[in-house]
N, CA, C and O atoms as CSV, one atom per row, in Angstrom:
chain,resi,resn,atom,element,x,y,z
A,1,MET,N,N,17.064,-6.695,36.016
A,1,MET,CA,C,15.771,-7.297,35.837
A,1,MET,C,C,15.555,-7.542,34.337
A,1,MET,O,O,15.675,-6.618,33.532
A,2,ARG,N,N,15.244,-8.757,33.975
A,2,ARG,CA,C,15.040,-9.141,32.583
A,2,ARG,C,C,13.568,-8.991,32.227
A,2,ARG,O,O,12.682,-9.495,32.918
A,3,GLN,N,N,13.333,-8.277,31.118
A,3,GLN,CA,C,11.957,-8.078,30.690
A,3,GLN,C,C,11.613,-9.137,29.643
A,3,GLN,O,O,12.387,-9.382,28.717
A,4,GLU,N,N,10.450,-9.758,29.800
A,4,GLU,CA,C,10.004,-10.787,28.871
A,4,GLU,C,C,9.650,-10.146,27.530
A,4,GLU,O,O,9.019,-9.089,27.488
A,5,ARG,N,N,10.056,-10.784,26.445
A,5,ARG,CA,C,9.740,-10.292,25.103
A,5,ARG,C,C,8.532,-11.061,24.570
A,5,ARG,O,O,8.428,-12.275,24.745
A,6,HIS,N,N,7.630,-10.343,23.923
A,6,HIS,CA,C,6.431,-10.940,23.357
A,6,HIS,C,C,6.498,-10.854,21.829
A,6,HIS,O,O,6.829,-9.809,21.269
A,7,MET,N,N,6.182,-11.952,21.177
A,7,MET,CA,C,6.257,-11.993,19.715
A,7,MET,C,C,5.341,-10.962,19.072
A,7,MET,O,O,5.750,-10.270,18.140
A,8,GLY,N,N,4.114,-10.850,19.557
A,8,GLY,CA,C,3.170,-9.902,18.978
A,8,GLY,C,C,3.698,-8.480,19.020
A,8,GLY,O,O,3.568,-7.734,18.048
A,9,TYR,N,N,4.289,-8.105,20.137
A,9,TYR,CA,C,4.858,-6.767,20.273
A,9,TYR,C,C,6.001,-6.569,19.279
A,9,TYR,O,O,6.076,-5.535,18.616
A,10,GLU,N,N,6.880,-7.547,19.177
A,10,GLU,CA,C,8.031,-7.441,18.274
A,10,GLU,C,C,7.581,-7.371,16.814
A,10,GLU,O,O,8.158,-6.626,16.022
A,11,ILE,N,N,6.561,-8.137,16.458
A,11,ILE,CA,C,6.032,-8.101,15.089
A,11,ILE,C,C,5.442,-6.727,14.799
A,11,ILE,O,O,5.669,-6.172,13.724
A,12,LYS,N,N,4.696,-6.180,15.734
A,12,LYS,CA,C,4.095,-4.855,15.564
A,12,LYS,C,C,5.175,-3.783,15.437
A,12,LYS,O,O,5.069,-2.888,14.598
A,13,ALA,N,N,6.203,-3.871,16.260
A,13,ALA,CA,C,7.294,-2.896,16.196
A,13,ALA,C,C,8.002,-2.965,14.842
A,13,ALA,O,O,8.310,-1.933,14.244
A,14,LEU,N,N,8.254,-4.173,14.366
A,14,LEU,CA,C,8.885,-4.351,13.061
A,14,LEU,C,C,7.987,-3.798,11.952
A,14,LEU,O,O,8.469,-3.146,11.026
A,15,SER,N,N,6.690,-4.058,12.050
A,15,SER,CA,C,5.734,-3.551,11.066
A,15,SER,C,C,5.737,-2.025,11.034
A,15,SER,O,O,5.715,-1.422,9.961
A,16,ASN,N,N,5.765,-1.408,12.203
A,16,ASN,CA,C,5.808,0.059,12.274
A,16,ASN,C,C,7.073,0.607,11.619
A,16,ASN,O,O,7.016,1.589,10.879
A,17,LEU,N,N,8.209,-0.023,11.890
A,17,LEU,CA,C,9.469,0.425,11.290
A,17,LEU,C,C,9.435,0.290,9.769
A,17,LEU,O,O,9.876,1.187,9.050
A,18,LEU,N,N,8.914,-0.825,9.289
A,18,LEU,CA,C,8.819,-1.034,7.843
A,18,LEU,C,C,7.927,0.015,7.194
A,18,LEU,O,O,8.301,0.613,6.186
A,19,ARG,N,N,6.757,0.238,7.764
A,19,ARG,CA,C,5.810,1.219,7.230
A,19,ARG,C,C,6.456,2.601,7.191
A,19,ARG,O,O,6.345,3.313,6.192
A,20,ARG,N,N,7.110,2.969,8.247
A,20,ARG,CA,C,7.741,4.290,8.323
A,20,ARG,C,C,8.816,4.447,7.251
A,20,ARG,O,O,8.887,5.483,6.591
A,21,LYS,N,N,9.651,3.424,7.075
A,21,LYS,CA,C,10.728,3.480,6.083
A,21,LYS,C,C,10.181,3.580,4.661
A,21,LYS,O,O,10.696,4.345,3.846
A,22,VAL,N,N,9.149,2.815,4.369
A,22,VAL,CA,C,8.585,2.827,3.021
A,22,VAL,C,C,7.886,4.152,2.747
A,22,VAL,O,O,8.021,4.702,1.654
A,23,LEU,N,N,7.147,4.671,3.711
A,23,LEU,CA,C,6.360,5.884,3.488
A,23,LEU,C,C,7.160,7.175,3.617
A,23,LEU,O,O,6.678,8.233,3.212
A,24,GLU,N,N,8.360,7.118,4.167
A,24,GLU,CA,C,9.083,8.377,4.361
A,24,GLU,C,C,9.458,9.015,3.033
A,24,GLU,O,O,9.776,10.204,3.002
A,25,SER,N,N,9.432,8.274,1.943
A,25,SER,CA,C,9.716,8.871,0.643
A,25,SER,C,C,8.453,9.064,-0.176
A,25,SER,O,O,8.533,9.345,-1.372
A,26,ALA,N,N,7.305,8.921,0.435
A,26,ALA,CA,C,6.057,8.980,-0.326
A,26,ALA,C,C,5.622,10.397,-0.667
A,26,ALA,O,O,4.667,10.568,-1.424
A,27,GLY,N,N,6.282,11.414,-0.141
A,27,GLY,CA,C,5.954,12.774,-0.542
A,27,GLY,C,C,6.538,13.049,-1.911
A,27,GLY,O,O,7.624,12.566,-2.234
A,28,SER,N,N,5.836,13.813,-2.712
A,28,SER,CA,C,6.320,14.098,-4.060
A,28,SER,C,C,7.082,15.413,-4.076
A,28,SER,O,O,7.080,16.159,-3.097
A,29,ALA,N,N,7.729,15.683,-5.188
A,29,ALA,CA,C,8.488,16.923,-5.335
A,29,ALA,C,C,7.565,18.142,-5.293
A,29,ALA,O,O,8.007,19.249,-4.987
A,30,ASP,N,N,6.282,17.934,-5.602
A,30,ASP,CA,C,5.317,19.033,-5.580
A,30,ASP,C,C,4.891,19.399,-4.163
A,30,ASP,O,O,4.121,20.340,-3.971
A,31,GLY,N,N,5.382,18.671,-3.180
A,31,GLY,CA,C,5.019,18.949,-1.804
A,31,GLY,C,C,3.775,18.221,-1.343
A,31,GLY,O,O,3.289,18.463,-0.237
A,32,ASP,N,N,3.246,17.325,-2.180
A,32,ASP,CA,C,2.075,16.548,-1.781
A,32,ASP,C,C,2.477,15.561,-0.688
A,32,ASP,O,O,3.491,14.873,-0.802
A,33,ASP,N,N,1.686,15.501,0.350
A,33,ASP,CA,C,1.902,14.526,1.404
A,33,ASP,C,C,0.855,13.446,1.249
A,33,ASP,O,O,-0.277,13.717,0.848
A,34,PHE,N,N,1.238,12.218,1.569
A,34,PHE,CA,C,0.342,11.100,1.361
A,34,PHE,C,C,0.107,10.348,2.647
A,34,PHE,O,O,1.000,10.182,3.477
A,35,THR,N,N,-1.132,9.897,2.786
A,35,THR,CA,C,-1.434,9.000,3.887
A,35,THR,C,C,-1.126,7.585,3.409
A,35,THR,O,O,-0.996,7.329,2.212
A,36,GLU,N,N,-1.014,6.687,4.356
A,36,GLU,CA,C,-0.773,5.292,4.011
A,36,GLU,C,C,-1.884,4.760,3.115
A,36,GLU,O,O,-1.616,4.011,2.175
A,37,MET,N,N,-3.123,5.137,3.394
A,37,MET,CA,C,-4.254,4.657,2.602
A,37,MET,C,C,-4.186,5.172,1.169
A,37,MET,O,O,-4.505,4.436,0.235
A,38,GLN,N,N,-3.775,6.426,0.980
A,38,GLN,CA,C,-3.647,6.958,-0.380
A,38,GLN,C,C,-2.612,6.167,-1.174
A,38,GLN,O,O,-2.835,5.842,-2.340
A,39,VAL,N,N,-1.493,5.864,-0.550
A,39,VAL,CA,C,-0.451,5.097,-1.226
A,39,VAL,C,C,-0.957,3.691,-1.547
A,39,VAL,O,O,-0.673,3.157,-2.619
A,40,LYS,N,N,-1.706,3.092,-0.618
A,40,LYS,CA,C,-2.257,1.756,-0.862
A,40,LYS,C,C,-3.240,1.768,-2.026
A,40,LYS,O,O,-3.219,0.869,-2.867
A,41,VAL,N,N,-4.096,2.775,-2.077
A,41,VAL,CA,C,-5.077,2.859,-3.167
A,41,VAL,C,C,-4.373,3.071,-4.496
A,41,VAL,O,O,-4.725,2.435,-5.490
A,42,LEU,N,N,-3.390,3.949,-4.530
A,42,LEU,CA,C,-2.643,4.158,-5.776
A,42,LEU,C,C,-1.944,2.868,-6.206
A,42,LEU,O,O,-1.921,2.537,-7.392
A,43,GLY,N,N,-1.377,2.147,-5.247
A,43,GLY,CA,C,-0.747,0.866,-5.572
A,43,GLY,C,C,-1.758,-0.138,-6.103
A,43,GLY,O,O,-1.479,-0.862,-7.059
A,44,PHE,N,N,-2.926,-0.182,-5.488
A,44,PHE,CA,C,-4.000,-1.072,-5.931
A,44,PHE,C,C,-4.404,-0.750,-7.368
A,44,PHE,O,O,-4.565,-1.653,-8.189
A,45,LEU,N,N,-4.565,0.528,-7.664
A,45,LEU,CA,C,-4.934,0.936,-9.012
A,45,LEU,C,C,-3.825,0.616,-10.010
A,45,LEU,O,O,-4.094,0.152,-11.118
A,46,ALA,N,N,-2.586,0.864,-9.616
A,46,ALA,CA,C,-1.457,0.599,-10.512
A,46,ALA,C,C,-1.329,-0.891,-10.824
A,46,ALA,O,O,-0.998,-1.265,-11.949
A,47,HIS,N,N,-1.589,-1.733,-9.841
A,47,HIS,CA,C,-1.460,-3.184,-10.037
A,47,HIS,C,C,-2.677,-3.788,-10.738
A,47,HIS,O,O,-2.644,-4.955,-11.127
A,48,ASN,N,N,-3.734,-3.021,-10.901
A,48,ASN,CA,C,-4.950,-3.521,-11.545
A,48,ASN,C,C,-5.348,-2.676,-12.753
A,48,ASN,O,O,-6.534,-2.540,-13.054
A,49,GLN,N,N,-4.369,-2.117,-13.435
A,49,GLN,CA,C,-4.658,-1.251,-14.579
A,49,GLN,C,C,-5.361,-1.996,-15.712
A,49,GLN,O,O,-6.025,-1.375,-16.542
A,50,ASP,N,N,-5.223,-3.302,-15.752
A,50,ASP,CA,C,-5.850,-4.093,-16.805
A,50,ASP,C,C,-7.325,-4.370,-16.518
A,50,ASP,O,O,-8.013,-4.981,-17.336
A,51,GLN,N,N,-7.813,-3.923,-15.360
A,51,GLN,CA,C,-9.201,-4.155,-14.975
A,51,GLN,C,C,-9.940,-2.825,-14.835
A,51,GLN,O,O,-9.338,-1.769,-14.637
A,52,GLU,N,N,-11.249,-2.916,-14.944
A,52,GLU,CA,C,-12.090,-1.732,-14.753
A,52,GLU,C,C,-12.360,-1.591,-13.254
A,52,GLU,O,O,-13.160,-2.336,-12.688
A,53,ILE,N,N,-11.692,-0.640,-12.622
A,53,ILE,CA,C,-11.836,-0.411,-11.185
A,53,ILE,C,C,-12.705,0.822,-10.963
A,53,ILE,O,O,-12.427,1.902,-11.483
A,54,CYS,N,N,-13.755,0.633,-10.185
A,54,CYS,CA,C,-14.648,1.738,-9.821
A,54,CYS,C,C,-14.542,1.980,-8.316
A,54,CYS,O,O,-13.914,1.202,-7.597
A,55,GLN,N,N,-15.151,3.049,-7.854
A,55,GLN,CA,C,-15.085,3.377,-6.427
A,55,GLN,C,C,-15.552,2.217,-5.564
A,55,GLN,O,O,-14.952,1.937,-4.527
A,56,LYS,N,N,-16.608,1.542,-5.977
A,56,LYS,CA,C,-17.153,0.419,-5.207
A,56,LYS,C,C,-16.095,-0.679,-4.999
A,56,LYS,O,O,-16.033,-1.294,-3.935
A,57,ASP,N,N,-15.271,-0.915,-6.020
A,57,ASP,CA,C,-14.207,-1.917,-5.908
A,57,ASP,C,C,-13.187,-1.515,-4.839
A,57,ASP,O,O,-12.680,-2.362,-4.105
A,58,ILE,N,N,-12.898,-0.239,-4.764
A,58,ILE,CA,C,-11.949,0.267,-3.758
A,58,ILE,C,C,-12.568,0.152,-2.368
A,58,ILE,O,O,-11.888,-0.227,-1.415
A,59,GLU,N,N,-13.842,0.475,-2.249
A,59,GLU,CA,C,-14.540,0.334,-0.966
A,59,GLU,C,C,-14.453,-1.105,-0.469
A,59,GLU,O,O,-14.165,-1.352,0.702
A,60,GLU,N,N,-14.703,-2.046,-1.366
A,60,GLU,CA,C,-14.692,-3.459,-0.989
A,60,GLU,C,C,-13.277,-3.981,-0.725
A,60,GLU,O,O,-13.069,-4.766,0.200
A,61,ALA,N,N,-12.322,-3.555,-1.519
A,61,ALA,CA,C,-10.945,-4.037,-1.361
A,61,ALA,C,C,-10.332,-3.593,-0.032
A,61,ALA,O,O,-9.544,-4.323,0.571
A,62,PHE,N,N,-10.700,-2.392,0.417
A,62,PHE,CA,C,-10.084,-1.846,1.625
A,62,PHE,C,C,-11.046,-1.759,2.810
A,62,PHE,O,O,-10.693,-1.226,3.862
A,63,TYR,N,N,-12.257,-2.283,2.637
A,63,TYR,CA,C,-13.253,-2.280,3.713
A,63,TYR,C,C,-13.479,-0.881,4.271
A,63,TYR,O,O,-13.451,-0.663,5.482
A,64,ILE,N,N,-13.704,0.066,3.355
A,64,ILE,CA,C,-13.967,1.444,3.777
A,64,ILE,C,C,-15.360,1.860,3.312
A,64,ILE,O,O,-15.918,1.284,2.378
A,65,ARG,N,N,-15.903,2.866,3.977
A,65,ARG,CA,C,-17.235,3.355,3.646
A,65,ARG,C,C,-17.196,4.185,2.364
A,65,ARG,O,O,-16.147,4.665,1.934
A,66,ARG,N,N,-18.379,4.333,1.774
A,66,ARG,CA,C,-18.496,5.110,0.538
A,66,ARG,C,C,-17.994,6.536,0.746
A,66,ARG,O,O,-17.285,7.076,-0.104
A,67,SER,N,N,-18.356,7.145,1.870
A,67,SER,CA,C,-17.945,8.530,2.123
A,67,SER,C,C,-16.421,8.639,2.255
A,67,SER,O,O,-15.820,9.601,1.777
A,68,THR,N,N,-15.811,7.660,2.896
A,68,THR,CA,C,-14.352,7.657,3.050
A,68,THR,C,C,-13.687,7.516,1.692
A,68,THR,O,O,-12.751,8.249,1.372
A,69,ALA,N,N,-14.170,6.574,0.896
A,69,ALA,CA,C,-13.607,6.363,-0.441
A,69,ALA,C,C,-13.786,7.602,-1.307
A,69,ALA,O,O,-12.886,7.980,-2.056
A,70,SER,N,N,-14.936,8.223,-1.203
A,70,SER,CA,C,-15.219,9.414,-1.998
A,70,SER,C,C,-14.246,10.543,-1.660
A,70,SER,O,O,-13.695,11.176,-2.560
A,71,ARG,N,N,-14.034,10.796,-0.377
A,71,ARG,CA,C,-13.091,11.851,0.043
A,71,ARG,C,C,-11.670,11.521,-0.411
A,71,ARG,O,O,-10.948,12.388,-0.904
A,72,LEU,N,N,-11.286,10.275,-0.241
A,72,LEU,CA,C,-9.949,9.821,-0.621
A,72,LEU,C,C,-9.718,10.020,-2.117
A,72,LEU,O,O,-8.692,10.566,-2.523
A,73,LEU,N,N,-10.671,9.578,-2.934
A,73,LEU,CA,C,-10.529,9.692,-4.382
A,73,LEU,C,C,-10.602,11.140,-4.842
A,73,LEU,O,O,-9.908,11.533,-5.780
A,74,LYS,N,N,-11.431,11.925,-4.191
A,74,LYS,CA,C,-11.531,13.343,-4.555
A,74,LYS,C,C,-10.190,14.043,-4.335
A,74,LYS,O,O,-9.745,14.826,-5.174
A,75,ARG,N,N,-9.559,13.756,-3.214
A,75,ARG,CA,C,-8.258,14.388,-2.934
A,75,ARG,C,C,-7.206,13.942,-3.950
A,75,ARG,O,O,-6.425,14.759,-4.439
A,76,LEU,N,N,-7.188,12.652,-4.265
A,76,LEU,CA,C,-6.228,12.148,-5.250
A,76,LEU,C,C,-6.489,12.758,-6.630
A,76,LEU,O,O,-5.554,13.017,-7.388
A,77,GLU,N,N,-7.761,12.984,-6.946
A,77,GLU,CA,C,-8.113,13.584,-8.234
A,77,GLU,C,C,-7.671,15.047,-8.283
A,77,GLU,O,O,-7.103,15.496,-9.279
A,78,VAL,N,N,-7.932,15.785,-7.207
A,78,VAL,CA,C,-7.535,17.191,-7.139
A,78,VAL,C,C,-6.013,17.328,-7.254
A,78,VAL,O,O,-5.512,18.272,-7.865
A,79,GLN,N,N,-5.288,16.382,-6.664
A,79,GLN,CA,C,-3.825,16.420,-6.713
A,79,GLN,C,C,-3.269,15.920,-8.049
A,79,GLN,O,O,-2.061,15.977,-8.276
A,80,GLY,N,N,-4.132,15.438,-8.919
A,80,GLY,CA,C,-3.698,15.013,-10.241
A,80,GLY,C,C,-3.156,13.601,-10.322
A,80,GLY,O,O,-2.418,13.273,-11.251
A,81,PHE,N,N,-3.516,12.746,-9.347
A,81,PHE,CA,C,-3.014,11.373,-9.332
A,81,PHE,C,C,-3.972,10.357,-9.951
A,81,PHE,O,O,-3.557,9.268,-10.346
A,82,ILE,N,N,-5.245,10.713,-10.032
A,82,ILE,CA,C,-6.225,9.820,-10.650
A,82,ILE,C,C,-7.159,10.627,-11.534
A,82,ILE,O,O,-7.266,11.847,-11.411
A,83,VAL,N,N,-7.833,9.913,-12.428
A,83,VAL,CA,C,-8.939,10.486,-13.183
A,83,VAL,C,C,-10.111,9.528,-13.066
A,83,VAL,O,O,-9.935,8.315,-12.956
A,84,ARG,N,N,-11.302,10.093,-13.091
A,84,ARG,CA,C,-12.519,9.277,-13.068
A,84,ARG,C,C,-13.251,9.506,-14.385
A,84,ARG,O,O,-13.534,10.641,-14.769
A,85,GLN,N,N,-13.550,8.408,-15.064
A,85,GLN,CA,C,-14.201,8.483,-16.363
A,85,GLN,C,C,-15.479,7.653,-16.330
A,85,GLN,O,O,-15.532,6.603,-15.689
A,86,SER,N,N,-16.501,8.131,-17.022
A,86,SER,CA,C,-17.761,7.394,-17.091
A,86,SER,C,C,-17.554,6.041,-17.763
A,86,SER,O,O,-16.736,5.887,-18.670
A,87,VAL,N,N,-18.320,5.073,-17.286
A,87,VAL,CA,C,-18.288,3.723,-17.843
A,87,VAL,C,C,-19.437,3.618,-18.845
A,87,VAL,O,O,-20.557,4.037,-18.553
A,88,LYS,N,N,-19.161,3.061,-20.023
A,88,LYS,CA,C,-20.171,2.987,-21.088
A,88,LYS,C,C,-21.407,2.211,-20.662
A,88,LYS,O,O,-22.524,2.600,-21.004
A,89,ARG,N,N,-21.231,1.129,-19.927
A,89,ARG,CA,C,-22.354,0.261,-19.585
A,89,ARG,C,C,-23.280,0.857,-18.522
A,89,ARG,O,O,-24.432,0.440,-18.400
A,90,ASP,N,N,-22.776,1.842,-17.746
A,90,ASP,CA,C,-23.585,2.446,-16.691
A,90,ASP,C,C,-23.037,3.838,-16.396
A,90,ASP,O,O,-21.965,3.973,-15.804
A,91,ALA,N,N,-23.761,4.863,-16.802
A,91,ALA,CA,C,-23.294,6.248,-16.656
A,91,ALA,C,C,-23.089,6.655,-15.202
A,91,ALA,O,O,-22.367,7.611,-14.916
A,92,ARG,N,N,-23.727,5.924,-14.277
A,92,ARG,CA,C,-23.558,6.262,-12.861
A,92,ARG,C,C,-22.190,5.844,-12.336
A,92,ARG,O,O,-21.708,6.404,-11.352
A,93,LEU,N,N,-21.563,4.868,-12.981
A,93,LEU,CA,C,-20.258,4.368,-12.544
A,93,LEU,C,C,-19.139,5.180,-13.167
A,93,LEU,O,O,-19.237,5.642,-14.304
A,94,LYS,N,N,-18.083,5.342,-12.401
A,94,LYS,CA,C,-16.893,6.034,-12.881
A,94,LYS,C,C,-15.693,5.101,-12.721
A,94,LYS,O,O,-15.414,4.611,-11.626
A,95,ARG,N,N,-14.999,4.867,-13.814
A,95,ARG,CA,C,-13.772,4.077,-13.763
A,95,ARG,C,C,-12.668,4.959,-13.203
A,95,ARG,O,O,-12.513,6.106,-13.622
A,96,VAL,N,N,-11.902,4.431,-12.261
A,96,VAL,CA,C,-10.818,5.176,-11.629
A,96,VAL,C,C,-9.500,4.662,-12.211
A,96,VAL,O,O,-9.208,3.468,-12.137
A,97,THR,N,N,-8.708,5.566,-12.789
A,97,THR,CA,C,-7.409,5.192,-13.344
A,97,THR,C,C,-6.337,6.145,-12.845
A,97,THR,O,O,-6.620,7.286,-12.478
A,98,THR,N,N,-5.128,5.670,-12.836
A,98,THR,CA,C,-4.000,6.502,-12.409
A,98,THR,C,C,-3.516,7.364,-13.568
A,98,THR,O,O,-3.726,7.054,-14.740
A,99,THR,N,N,-2.865,8.450,-13.196
A,99,THR,CA,C,-2.248,9.342,-14.180
A,99,THR,C,C,-0.753,9.023,-14.236
A,99,THR,O,O,-0.248,8.290,-13.385
A,100,PRO,N,N,-0.046,9.560,-15.218
A,100,PRO,CA,C,1.412,9.363,-15.251
A,100,PRO,C,C,2.092,9.842,-13.960
A,100,PRO,O,O,3.091,9.267,-13.529
A,101,LYS,N,N,1.548,10.888,-13.354
A,101,LYS,CA,C,2.097,11.396,-12.085
A,101,LYS,C,C,2.001,10.320,-11.003
A,101,LYS,O,O,2.947,10.120,-10.242
A,102,ALA,N,N,0.864,9.629,-10.932
A,102,ALA,CA,C,0.687,8.554,-9.950
A,102,ALA,C,C,1.573,7.361,-10.279
A,102,ALA,O,O,2.138,6.733,-9.384
A,103,ASP,N,N,1.691,7.052,-11.568
A,103,ASP,CA,C,2.527,5.929,-11.975
A,103,ASP,C,C,3.988,6.162,-11.566
A,103,ASP,O,O,4.675,5.240,-11.127
A,104,ALA,N,N,4.446,7.400,-11.716
A,104,ALA,CA,C,5.814,7.737,-11.307
A,104,ALA,C,C,5.974,7.594,-9.795
A,104,ALA,O,O,6.991,7.084,-9.324
A,105,LEU,N,N,4.982,8.038,-9.038
A,105,LEU,CA,C,5.034,7.902,-7.581
A,105,LEU,C,C,5.050,6.429,-7.181
A,105,LEU,O,O,5.822,6.031,-6.308
A,106,CYS,N,N,4.200,5.621,-7.815
A,106,CYS,CA,C,4.166,4.182,-7.505
A,106,CYS,C,C,5.518,3.533,-7.790
A,106,CYS,O,O,5.969,2.666,-7.043
A,107,GLN,N,N,6.158,3.959,-8.873
A,107,GLN,CA,C,7.481,3.422,-9.195
A,107,GLN,C,C,8.487,3.792,-8.096
A,107,GLN,O,O,9.317,2.971,-7.704
A,108,GLN,N,N,8.406,5.022,-7.611
A,108,GLN,CA,C,9.295,5.454,-6.526
A,108,GLN,C,C,9.061,4.628,-5.264
A,108,GLN,O,O,10.009,4.214,-4.598
A,109,VAL,N,N,7.792,4.394,-4.944
A,109,VAL,CA,C,7.459,3.618,-3.750
A,109,VAL,C,C,7.953,2.179,-3.902
A,109,VAL,O,O,8.481,1.602,-2.952
A,110,MET,N,N,7.784,1.599,-5.093
A,110,MET,CA,C,8.261,0.226,-5.319
A,110,MET,C,C,9.783,0.143,-5.186
A,110,MET,O,O,10.309,-0.827,-4.640
A,111,GLU,N,N,10.478,1.151,-5.681
A,111,GLU,CA,C,11.932,1.193,-5.526
A,111,GLU,C,C,12.297,1.301,-4.048
A,111,GLU,O,O,13.243,0.666,-3.580
A,112,ARG,N,N,11.541,2.106,-3.329
A,112,ARG,CA,C,11.783,2.269,-1.887
A,112,ARG,C,C,11.563,0.943,-1.160
A,112,ARG,O,O,12.342,0.572,-0.282
A,113,ILE,N,N,10.492,0.232,-1.532
A,113,ILE,CA,C,10.216,-1.077,-0.925
A,113,ILE,C,C,11.368,-2.031,-1.204
A,113,ILE,O,O,11.805,-2.757,-0.311
A,114,ASP,N,N,11.860,-2.035,-2.435
A,114,ASP,CA,C,12.997,-2.899,-2.779
A,114,ASP,C,C,14.230,-2.549,-1.939
A,114,ASP,O,O,14.936,-3.440,-1.466
A,115,ASN,N,N,14.484,-1.246,-1.756
A,115,ASN,CA,C,15.631,-0.814,-0.946
A,115,ASN,C,C,15.468,-1.216,0.520
A,115,ASN,O,O,16.420,-1.665,1.159
A,116,VAL,N,N,14.250,-1.050,1.045
A,116,VAL,CA,C,13.988,-1.427,2.433
A,116,VAL,C,C,14.130,-2.941,2.596
A,116,VAL,O,O,14.677,-3.411,3.594
A,117,GLU,N,N,13.640,-3.701,1.619
A,117,GLU,CA,C,13.766,-5.159,1.662
A,117,GLU,C,C,15.238,-5.572,1.668
A,117,GLU,O,O,15.629,-6.479,2.402
A,118,ALA,N,N,16.049,-4.906,0.851
A,118,ALA,CA,C,17.479,-5.206,0.815
A,118,ALA,C,C,18.134,-4.896,2.164
A,118,ALA,O,O,18.952,-5.671,2.658
A,119,ALA,N,N,17.764,-3.753,2.753
A,119,ALA,CA,C,18.311,-3.391,4.065
A,119,ALA,C,C,17.846,-4.376,5.132
A,119,ALA,O,O,18.619,-4.764,6.008
A,120,LEU,N,N,16.596,-4.771,5.052
A,120,LEU,CA,C,16.000,-5.674,6.031
A,120,LEU,C,C,16.695,-7.036,6.036
A,120,LEU,O,O,16.892,-7.631,7.095
A,121,THR,N,N,17.058,-7.518,4.870
A,121,THR,CA,C,17.639,-8.866,4.764
A,121,THR,C,C,19.167,-8.864,4.720
A,121,THR,O,O,19.791,-9.917,4.584
A,122,ARG,N,N,19.760,-7.690,4.834
A,122,ARG,CA,C,21.231,-7.599,4.816
A,122,ARG,C,C,21.817,-8.443,5.946
A,122,ARG,O,O,21.391,-8.349,7.098
A,123,GLY,N,N,22.787,-9.256,5.599
A,123,GLY,CA,C,23.458,-10.081,6.597
A,123,GLY,C,C,22.758,-11.396,6.889
A,123,GLY,O,O,23.253,-12.191,7.688
A,124,LEU,N,N,21.623,-11.640,6.261
A,124,LEU,CA,C,20.910,-12.901,6.467
A,124,LEU,C,C,21.218,-13.855,5.324
A,124,LEU,O,O,21.346,-13.443,4.171
A,125,THR,N,N,21.334,-15.117,5.654
A,125,THR,CA,C,21.545,-16.126,4.618
A,125,THR,C,C,20.196,-16.484,3.991
A,125,THR,O,O,19.141,-16.171,4.542
A,126,ARG,N,N,20.246,-17.138,2.843
A,126,ARG,CA,C,19.011,-17.593,2.185
A,126,ARG,C,C,18.259,-18.546,3.113
A,126,ARG,O,O,17.029,-18.522,3.168
A,127,GLU,N,N,18.993,-19.379,3.835
A,127,GLU,CA,C,18.371,-20.329,4.767
A,127,GLU,C,C,17.658,-19.596,5.902
A,127,GLU,O,O,16.556,-19.983,6.290
A,128,GLU,N,N,18.274,-18.550,6.434
A,128,GLU,CA,C,17.644,-17.775,7.508
A,128,GLU,C,C,16.360,-17.092,7.013
A,128,GLU,O,O,15.352,-17.054,7.720
A,129,ILE,N,N,16.416,-16.565,5.808
A,129,ILE,CA,C,15.227,-15.918,5.236
A,129,ILE,C,C,14.123,-16.951,5.039
A,129,ILE,O,O,12.972,-16.708,5.402
A,130,ASP,N,N,14.468,-18.103,4.465
A,130,ASP,CA,C,13.474,-19.162,4.251
A,130,ASP,C,C,12.875,-19.633,5.573
A,130,ASP,O,O,11.669,-19.862,5.658
A,131,GLN,N,N,13.704,-19.779,6.601
A,131,GLN,CA,C,13.210,-20.210,7.904
A,131,GLN,C,C,12.286,-19.157,8.516
A,131,GLN,O,O,11.248,-19.489,9.088
A,132,PHE,N,N,12.668,-17.892,8.392
A,132,PHE,CA,C,11.814,-16.812,8.895
A,132,PHE,C,C,10.451,-16.836,8.211
A,132,PHE,O,O,9.415,-16.753,8.872
A,133,LEU,N,N,10.457,-16.950,6.881
A,133,LEU,CA,C,9.196,-16.959,6.139
A,133,LEU,C,C,8.345,-18.173,6.505
A,133,LEU,O,O,7.122,-18.064,6.587
A,134,ALA,N,N,8.970,-19.319,6.723
A,134,ALA,CA,C,8.235,-20.516,7.143
A,134,ALA,C,C,7.624,-20.296,8.524
A,134,ALA,O,O,6.490,-20.705,8.776
A,135,THR,N,N,8.366,-19.657,9.410
A,135,THR,CA,C,7.856,-19.371,10.755
A,135,THR,C,C,6.691,-18.394,10.692
A,135,THR,O,O,5.697,-18.571,11.398
A,136,VAL,N,N,6.799,-17.379,9.866
A,136,VAL,CA,C,5.711,-16.409,9.711
A,136,VAL,C,C,4.444,-17.116,9.221
A,136,VAL,O,O,3.346,-16.824,9.696
A,137,GLU,N,N,4.594,-18.037,8.281
A,137,GLU,CA,C,3.427,-18.780,7.774
A,137,GLU,C,C,2.785,-19.578,8.906
A,137,GLU,O,O,1.558,-19.632,8.999
A,138,LYS,N,N,3.579,-20.190,9.756
A,138,LYS,CA,C,3.032,-20.941,10.896
A,138,LYS,C,C,2.299,-20.002,11.848
A,138,LYS,O,O,1.220,-20.336,12.337
A,139,LEU,N,N,2.868,-18.845,12.111
A,139,LEU,CA,C,2.228,-17.882,13.003
A,139,LEU,C,C,0.888,-17.427,12.427
A,139,LEU,O,O,-0.096,-17.311,13.158
A,140,LYS,N,N,0.848,-17.172,11.131
A,140,LYS,CA,C,-0.409,-16.743,10.507
A,140,LYS,C,C,-1.447,-17.847,10.586
A,140,LYS,O,O,-2.614,-17.576,10.872
A,141,ARG,N,N,-1.046,-19.083,10.337
A,141,ARG,CA,C,-1.989,-20.198,10.437
A,141,ARG,C,C,-2.506,-20.351,11.866
A,141,ARG,O,O,-3.678,-20.666,12.070
A,142,ASN,N,N,-1.648,-20.132,12.846
A,142,ASN,CA,C,-2.070,-20.231,14.246
A,142,ASN,C,C,-3.167,-19.224,14.582
A,142,ASN,O,O,-3.983,-19.467,15.472
A,143,LEU,N,N,-3.190,-18.114,13.887
A,143,LEU,CA,C,-4.164,-17.062,14.187
A,143,LEU,C,C,-5.423,-17.145,13.333
A,143,LEU,O,O,-6.351,-16.360,13.530
A,144,MET,N,N,-5.469,-18.059,12.412
A,144,MET,CA,C,-6.658,-18.199,11.550
A,144,MET,C,C,-7.714,-19.045,12.227
A,144,MET,O,O,-8.781,-19.272,11.658
């Protein structure tokens, strides 16, 4: 009996495998374990170091509630991955920045992503990759 394959299911399965591969190295040598959201927030902060990022910016970027963002940032601060500093223009605001410990973790995650990308595309030609990416763009447009 042949089972019908569905694109949505296959895309979700591939997404799960990618997420698992990238995050399996997200624990640090100190034994800190990270949630996917913590890694995303650290990546967001690392990629926006040239900007003044406050908690409100993180809430808006990830569509999370103030209480969720507060707990998330508090845990990252306790673990030594971020610091919150008062903003001169408004004492109520706190600028969120990464520490060298977080920067090192982000570098590890980026290296892991590069390794996973290399494994993912192994054996594919440039034409196959380009065709896949073009197909993905069509699928995304179909869902907009």
